[in-house]
C-alpha positions in Angstrom: 105.1 143.3 121.4 103.1 140.7 123.1 99.4 140.4 122.1 96.8 141.8 124.4 94.9 139.0 126.3 91.4 140.2 127.5 90.9 139.8 131.2 87.3 138.8 130.7 88.4 135.9 128.3 90.8 134.7 130.9 88.2 134.8 133.6 85.7 132.8 131.6 88.2 130.1 130.9 89.2 129.9 134.6 85.6 129.8 135.7 84.7 127.0 133.3 87.8 125.0 134.3 87.1 125.4 138.0 83.4 124.2 137.6 84.6 121.1 135.6 87.4 120.4 138.1 84.9 120.3 141.0 82.7 117.7 139.1 85.8 115.6 138.2 87.1 115.4 141.8 83.6 114.1 142.8 84.2 111.1 140.6 87.8 110.7 141.4 88.4 111.8 145.0 92.2 111.4 145.0 92.4 114.0 142.3 91.6 116.7 144.9 95.4 116.6 145.8 96.5 117.1 142.3 93.7 119.0 140.6 94.7 122.5 141.6 98.2 122.1 140.4 97.1 120.5 137.2 94.5 123.2 136.5 96.9 126.0 137.2 99.4 124.2 134.7 96.8 124.2 132.0 95.9 127.9 132.5 99.6 128.7 132.4 100.1 126.7 129.3 97.1 128.5 127.7 98.5 131.9 128.6 102.0 130.9 127.3 100.6 129.7 123.9 98.9 133.0 123.5 102.2 134.8 124.1 104.2 132.5 121.8 102.0 133.2 118.8 102.5 137.0 118.4 101.1 137.0 114.9 97.9 135.4 116.1 97.9 132.5 113.6 95.1 130.0 113.9 95.5 126.4 114.8 94.8 124.0 112.0 91.1 123.1 111.8 89.5 120.5 114.0 86.9 119.8 116.6 86.7 122.5 119.3 85.3 120.3 122.1 84.3 121.5 125.6 85.9 123.8 128.0 88.9 122.3 129.9 88.6 118.8 128.5 88.5 119.8 124.9 87.6 117.1 122.4 88.4 114.3 124.8 85.0 112.6 124.2 85.2 113.0 120.4 88.4 111.0 120.1 87.5 107.9 118.1 87.7 104.8 120.2 87.5 102.1 117.4 89.4 102.1 114.2 90.7 105.7 114.7 92.7 105.5 111.5 89.5 105.2 109.5 87.7 107.8 111.7 90.5 110.3 111.1 90.4 109.8 107.4 86.7 110.5 107.5 87.4 113.7 109.6 89.7 114.8 106.8 86.8 115.4 104.5 85.6 118.1 106.8 88.9 119.5 108.3 91.6 118.7 105.7 94.9 116.8 106.0 95.8 118.6 109.2 93.4 118.1 112.1 94.1 119.9 115.4 92.3 119.4 118.7 92.9 119.7 122.4 92.0 117.0 125.0 92.6 117.2 128.7 95.0 120.1 128.2 97.1 118.4 125.6 97.4 119.5 121.9 97.0 116.9 119.2 97.7 117.2 115.5 96.7 114.4 113.0 98.7 114.5 109.7 97.3 112.7 106.8 98.6 113.8 103.4 101.7 112.7 101.6 102.9 116.3 101.2 102.1 117.2 104.8 103.8 114.0 106.2 106.9 114.8 104.1 107.0 118.4 105.0 106.7 118.0 108.8 108.3 114.6 109.6 111.0 114.6 107.0 111.8 118.2 106.1 111.3 119.5 109.7 112.5 116.4 111.5 114.5 118.3 114.0 111.2 119.8 115.3 108.9 116.8 114.9 111.0 113.9 116.3 110.4 114.1 120.0 108.0 111.7 121.9 105.2 112.8 124.2 105.4 111.6 127.8 103.6 108.3 128.5 103.9 107.9 132.2 102.0 104.6 132.5 104.0 102.7 129.8 107.4 104.4 129.9 107.7 105.3 133.6 105.6 102.9 135.6 105.8 99.8 133.4 109.5 100.5 132.6 109.2 100.5 128.8 111.5 103.5 128.5 114.1 100.8 127.6 112.5 100.8 124.2 114.1 103.5 122.0 110.7 103.9 120.2 109.4 105.7 123.3 112.5 107.5 124.3 112.6 111.3 124.1 114.5 112.7 121.1 118.0 113.5 122.3 121.5 112.1 123.0 120.3 109.0 125.0 118.0 108.1 122.1 120.7 108.6 119.5 123.1 106.3 121.3 120.5 103.6 121.4 119.6 104.0 117.7 123.3 104.1 116.7 123.9 100.8 118.5 120.8 99.1 117.1 121.7 100.4 113.5 125.2 98.9 113.7 123.7 95.4 113.9 120.5 95.7 111.8 121.4 98.0 109.0 121.0 96.8 105.3 124.7 96.1 104.9 124.9 93.6 107.7 121.6 91.7 108.0 122.5 89.2 105.3 124.9 87.6 107.8 121.7 86.4 109.7 120.5 84.5 106.6 121.8 81.1 107.8 119.8 81.3 111.0 116.8 82.5 109.1 117.0 79.8 106.4 117.4 76.9 108.9 114.4 78.0 110.9 112.4 78.5 107.6 113.0 74.8 106.8 111.7 73.8 110.2 108.7 76.0 109.8 107.7 74.3 106.5 107.9 70.9 108.2 105.6 72.1 111.0 103.1 73.7 108.5 102.9 70.3 106.6 102.3 68.4 109.8 100.0 70.8 111.6 98.7 73.4 109.2 95.9 74.4 111.5 98.3 75.8 113.9 100.0 78.0 111.4 99.7 81.1 113.7 101.5 79.4 116.5 104.2 78.1 114.1 104.8 81.6 112.7 105.0 83.2 116.1 107.5 80.6 117.2 109.6 81.0 114.0 110.2 84.7 114.5 110.7 84.4 118.2 113.3 81.7 117.4 115.1 83.7 114.7 115.3 86.9 116.9 116.5 85.0 120.0 119.2 83.2 118.1 120.3 86.5 116.3 120.0 88.7 119.3 121.2 86.4 122.2 122.5 83.1 120.6 119.8 81.4 122.6 117.8 78.5 121.2 114.2 78.2 122.2 112.0 75.1 122.1 108.8 74.5 120.2 107.0 74.1 123.6 104.4 76.8 124.2 105.8 76.9 127.8 109.3 77.7 126.8 110.4 80.3 129.4 111.7 82.8 126.7 108.5 82.6 124.8 106.5 83.1 128.0 108.5 86.2 128.9 107.7 87.7 125.4 104.0 87.0 125.8 103.7 88.1 129.3 105.5 91.4 128.3 103.1 91.9 125.4 100.2 91.4 127.7 101.4 93.9 130.3 102.0 96.7 127.7 99.0 96.0 125.5 96.7 98.5 127.4 99.3 100.8 128.8 100.8 101.3 125.3 97.6 103.0 124.1 98.2 106.7 124.5 95.7 108.4 126.9 94.0 105.2 128.0 95.0 105.8 131.7 94.2 108.9 133.5 97.8 109.2 134.6 98.8 109.8 131.0 96.8 113.0 131.1 97.7 113.9 134.7 101.4 112.7 135.2 101.6 113.8 138.7 99.3 110.8 139.6 102.3 108.5 139.0 103.5 109.5 142.5 100.4 108.2 144.3 101.3 105.1 146.4 99.9 101.8 145.2 97.9 101.3 148.4 96.0 104.5 147.9 92.3 104.0 147.1 91.6 104.1 143.4 95.2 103.5 142.5 94.7 100.2 140.8 96.8 101.4 137.9 99.8 101.6 140.1 99.3 98.0 141.4 98.9 96.9 137.7 102.0 98.8 136.8 104.1 97.2 139.6 103.1 93.7 138.3 104.0 94.7 134.8 107.3 96.3 135.9 108.6 93.0 137.2 107.9 91.4 133.8 109.6 94.2 132.0 112.7 93.9 134.2 112.8 90.1 133.5 112.4 90.9 129.7 115.4 93.2 129.6 117.8 91.7 132.1 117.3 87.9 132.1 118.5 87.0 128.6 121.2 89.7 128.8 122.5 88.2 132.0 122.4 84.7 130.4 124.7 85.9 127.6 127.1 87.5 130.1 127.2 84.2 132.0 127.9 82.3 128.7 130.7 84.7 127.8 132.2 84.2 131.3 132.2 80.5 130.9 133.5 80.8 127.3 130.6 78.9 125.6 128.6 81.8 124.2 127.4 81.6 120.7 127.8 84.6 118.3 125.1 87.1 118.8 124.3 90.8 118.7 124.3 91.1 122.5 127.6 89.0 122.8 129.2 91.5 120.5 127.7 94.6 122.4 129.0 93.1 125.7 132.5 92.4 124.2 132.7 95.9 123.0 131.9 97.4 126.4 134.5 99.7 128.1 136.5 98.4 131.0 134.8 97.9 134.4 136.5 100.9 135.9 135.5 103.2 132.9 132.9 105.9 134.0 130.8 105.2 131.0 130.6 101.5 131.6 127.3 101.5 133.4 125.5 103.5 130.7 126.9 101.5 127.9 125.8 98.3 129.6 122.3 99.7 130.0 122.2 100.5 126.3 123.5 97.0 125.4 120.7 95.4 127.6 118.0 97.7 126.2 119.0 97.1 122.6 118.7 93.3 123.0 115.2 93.7 124.5 114.1 96.1 121.7 115.0 93.5 119.1 113.7 90.6 121.3 110.2 92.1 121.8 109.8 93.6 118.2 111.2 90.8 116.2 109.1 88.2 118.1 105.8 89.9 117.3 105.6 92.8 115.0 106.6 91.0 111.7 104.1 88.2 112.5 101.1 90.6 111.9 102.3 91.4 108.4 103.0 87.8 107.6 99.5 86.8 108.6 98.0 89.7 106.6 99.9 88.6 103.6 98.7 85.0 103.9 95.2 86.3 104.2 95.6 88.5 101.2 96.9 85.6 99.1 94.0 83.4 100.1 91.7 86.2 98.9 93.6 86.6 95.6 94.4 83.3 94.2 95.4 84.8 90.8 98.2 86.8 92.5 99.3 83.7 94.3 99.5 81.6 91.0 101.6 84.4 89.4 104.1 84.4 92.3 104.3 80.7 92.2 105.0 80.7 88.5 107.7 83.3 88.9 109.4 81.2 91.7 109.2 77.9 89.5 110.7 79.7 86.5 113.5 81.3 88.3 114.3 79.1 91.2 113.2 75.7 90.0 112.4 72.6 92.0 116.0 71.9 93.2 116.0 74.5 96.1 113.9 76.9 98.0 114.0 80.6 97.3 115.6 82.9 99.8 116.2 86.6 100.5 119.1 86.8 98.0 116.7 85.9 95.2 114.6 89.1 95.7 116.0 91.0 92.6 114.9 88.1 90.4 111.4 87.7 91.9 109.7 91.0 91.2 106.2 89.7 91.6 106.9 88.3 95.1 108.4 91.7 95.9 105.2 93.3 94.8 103.3 91.0 97.2 105.4 92.2 100.1 104.9 95.8 99.1 101.2 95.4 98.6 100.8 93.7 102.0 102.5 96.6 103.8 100.2 99.0 101.9 97.1 97.0 102.4 97.5 96.2 106.1 99.7 98.5 108.2 101.0 96.7 111.3 100.8 100.2 112.8 98.2 102.3 110.9 99.6 105.5 112.5 103.3 104.4 111.8 105.9 102.6 114.0 105.0 99.1 115.1 104.3 97.8 118.6 102.0 94.7 119.6 98.6 93.1 120.7 96.1 91.2 122.8 93.3 90.2 120.3 94.0 89.7 116.7 92.3 90.0 113.3 92.5 86.3 112.8 90.4 83.5 114.2 93.6 81.5 114.8 94.5 83.2 118.2 96.9 81.3 120.5 94.4 80.1 123.1 97.1 79.7 125.8 98.3 83.3 125.7 95.2 85.1 124.1 97.7 86.9 121.8 97.7 87.5 118.1 98.7 91.0 117.1 97.7 94.7 117.8 98.5 98.3 116.5 99.8 101.4 118.0 100.2 105.0 117.3 103.7 105.9 118.8 103.1 109.5 118.4 105.7 112.3 117.7 105.8 115.5 119.6 107.0 119.0 118.5 110.1 120.2 120.4 109.6 123.8 119.3 106.7 126.1 118.3 106.2 125.9 114.5 104.3 127.7 111.7 103.1 125.7 108.8 100.8 126.6 105.9 99.4 129.6 107.8 98.8 127.7 111.0 100.4 127.8 114.5 101.5 124.5 115.9 102.6 124.9 119.6 105.6 123.2 121.2 104.6 120.1 123.0 101.9 119.1 120.5 101.3 115.4 120.1 101.6 114.7 116.4 100.3 111.4 114.8 100.8 110.6 111.1 98.0 108.5 109.7 99.7 106.1 107.5 96.6 104.1 106.8 94.9 107.2 105.3 97.7 107.9 103.0 98.0 104.2 101.8 94.3 103.9 101.3 93.9 107.3 99.5 91.6 106.7 96.5 93.5 109.4 94.6 96.7 107.4 94.8 95.4 103.8 94.8 92.5 102.3 92.7 90.2 100.2 94.9 92.6 100.6 97.9 90.7 98.1 100.0 91.5 95.3 97.5 94.7 93.2 98.0 96.2 93.6 94.5 100.1 93.2 94.0 99.6 94.1 90.4 99.4 97.7 91.3 103.1 97.6 92.2 104.3 95.0 89.6 102.8 96.9 86.7 103.8 100.4 87.8 107.1 100.6 89.8 106.3 104.4 90.4 103.4 103.5 92.7 103.8 105.1 96.1 105.9 102.7 98.2 104.4 102.0 101.7 107.5 103.3 103.5 105.3 105.3 105.9 104.1 102.1 107.5 107.5 101.9 109.3 107.1 105.4 110.8 108.4 108.8 109.8 111.6 110.8 109.5 114.2 110.2 112.2 111.7 108.0 114.1 111.3 105.4 111.3 111.6 101.9 112.7 115.3 100.9 112.7 114.5 97.2 112.5 112.5 97.6 109.2 115.3 96.1 107.0 115.7 92.9 109.0 111.9 92.6 109.3 111.4 93.1 105.5 114.1 90.6 104.6 112.6 87.9 107.0 109.2 88.6 105.5 110.3 88.1 101.9 112.3 85.0 102.7 109.3 83.4 104.5 106.6 84.3 102.0 108.6 83.2 99.0 109.4 79.9 100.7 105.8 79.2 101.7 104.6 80.0 98.1 107.3 77.6 96.6 105.8 74.7 98.7 102.2 75.4 99.6 99.0 76.6 98.1 97.2 79.1 100.5 93.5 78.6 100.3 90.5 79.9 102.3 88.8 77.4 104.6 85.7 75.5 103.5 82.2 76.0 105.1 79.9 73.2 106.1 78.9 72.8 102.5 82.4 72.4 101.3 82.4 75.9 99.7 85.3 78.3 100.1 84.6 80.9 102.9 84.5 84.6 102.1 87.5 86.1 103.9 88.0 89.7 104.9 90.6 91.9 106.6 89.4 93.1 110.0 92.1 95.0 111.8 92.1 95.4 115.5 92.2 98.4 117.8 95.1 98.9 120.2 98.9 98.9 120.0 99.3 97.0 116.8 97.0 95.6 114.3 
């Protein structure tokens, strides 16, 4: 039997919504075309939720907000991961709120994250629509933003075949060769370490993915494409920043329409996205045609495509191009943030640095550089990697993405890029009940990895960079959540982690990492200052 919904309650909701809609259309005239339909959809959703919850279970606690817009103006704009952790003192590890007709659930505890994202992954693995980034800018090529379903599974399967733990060691020769070049650059130009590290990972991923060699020149066209792509998606990738993300029907407004600057911005960005996905892919196809293609992931994907007359050829080719672009954009930028954070942490904890160097000297010796295969014999260096991922999450809400302004002063002045953070949220694909609460289908669900990995109950002095916590106690909670959750965990995490270990161990074998000196010649006090945005 369906629950009774009082007519007076419905009337009050409608009246408050109409009053707000009138004021909103005065500020945004073009909304008058879409406002009625949007409001009707929200009221319909509200009625449907009441009917889908026959037991009348409450939502999880959270800010109630205002009529129609909900808690839109209470959503934290700066360092939301820390703000949500503070909210948990009032609301608990599940925080539910509504904003502009959309339901949001913030999940912050280890148990809650495991219960929902792992044990109920079939329900909590979808992605919320993001019209500006996915549709208008064309970033739906990225499997991280694709809806949960057959298309996403085909992409993930193709990616996993080339970046799973059993195959990534075959990329070590490329990795080691570029590491040697990096060490030389750091010796000659240490002040440009950020640029050198960016170039290293771009070089490795381009060689592995496409068999393409990029130059050290900042104007290299492949590097330029990466940076332009990151710049175009930096704002659009932040969920809810654009009005079109709240009112998707606005994506159909023509770009010439007054107030539709977001459409003109998207059209410019879409051209960059198309170049990102197709230009290197077409370069590999041409090299294969001429017979001079180097071994690469994309060359293998193209070679495995069905025949030209096969009805699945077009889809398989789209997947091949998309997989290359996913590796291209992620490998060129996301690992860099973690590397820079690790170097910062080591400069702040010289004792940890000395322990790692002593371990490398004892096991590896002076005759060669350490590499990824030495990891089992270098437990303290391994602890440094684990502590870095705990201390500074590339994506504090899980699943990495990118950035426009970084947390380091050494920002590339040509591109303005360092690194940023994103919450690539999950979405419920079915209604759910958990711990006595009702969680509606279509709820945007965000796991706060930062809150978990900075929980004072789990980590003593969590703001300190202290690898000893992992070295002395192997049972310390591993920072796996920093790579995302459940079926949506980052599929490139094994390759990224292997690259990071190889690079940090090689740098520690050759260099001391020290804080800069002030005008009096004294070491400067360093601190971690994560940025807001897509990636931190």
